[in-house]
N, C-alpha and C positions, 0 to 999 in steps of 0.2 A: 908289115906296116903297122904299126901303132896310132890309133886315133884317141885323141883325150879330148872330150865335150864340157862345156859349159855353158853356165847362163839360166837356168831352169830356176821356177820358183814358183810362186802364189800369185796369181793375178786375178783382178776381177774382170767378170765379163766385157768384152768391148776395150779392155786392154792390149797391151803389147809388151812384147820380150822380144830379146835379141838372142840367139844360140851361136856360140861358137864352139868351132872344132878343129885342132892341130892336129896336121898329120906327121909322122914322122918314119924314118927308115932308113937305112944305111944306102940302100941301093933304090930307092925310091926316086921316080921322075915323075914331079906333082903334075905338070903339063899334060901327063898321058895316063893322068887318074881319074877314073870317074869318083866326084863325090858327092853326097846327098845327106837326105834325110829321111827316116821313116820312124814311125811311130806304132805303140803299142799300149792299146787302153786295157783296163783289168777285164779278163774274159774274152778278149778280142781278139785277133789275129794280127800280126805287123803288117802293118800297110804303108805305100809309098807317100811321103809327104813330098819330096822333091829330089830330082837328082838331075846334075850337069854331067852330061856325057864325056867332057872334056874335049868335044868336037864342035862344039857351039850351040848346043841343044839342052834348052833345062825342059824337064817334065814335072808336070805339078800332079797332086792328087785331084780328083774332082772336088773334095770337099774343101779345099783351101785355095781354090785358085781366085786371084783377084784380091786374098787377104795376106798370103805369105809371100815372101820373096826371098830366093836361093841369091847367093853371090859368093865368089871365090877370090883369093888374093894368093896366086901362085907363088910370089916372091915370098910371102910369109907362110906359106904351106895350110893355109887357112880356107875354111869355109865357113858362111853364115846361114843363119837363117833369121830372118825378119819375120815376127808373127805379130799381125795387126788383127783387130777388130776380133780377138780371142772369143770363142764359145764355149760354155761349159762340156760340150762333147770333145773339146781338145784337152781335155784332161787326158794325159798317157805320159808314159816314159818315151821321151826322144830318143833315138840313137844315129848317130853319126854312121857314115856308110861310105867304103870305098870300093873299086874294083880297079884293079892293077894286075896286068899280065895275066888277065882270066880268074884272079882269085878275088875272093868275097872278103873284106873285112869289115869287123864292128866295134864300135867304142864300147865304152861302158854305161852309155845311157844317161841322159839327165832328166829328172822328175817336172813337169811342167802341169801343174794345178790351177782350174779355172774355175772360181766361186761364181755361183750365180747371183 
């Protein structure tokens, strides 16, 4: 499974961004693939942002609940992350993440920088 993320950038605090990620692979069954996003800020561990388990449950990290929204379009093999009310502490590299047949996959990351 290959993951290609896009949509990062520089935004002022309070602003919004939309991240996109396309999944591909010869044997990929997208409807059975968990898709989501993690992020890693400088000097910190990678943390969950949001994850759709493919069975109808979406989990969010505590720090983004109510501000970020995960969605997916299985017909396009896409997963999206809408980031609203961004805060400077949201500055990080955001990684697209997939779990398929018990294996974990990561995209290359896209930088989100939130200025105060």
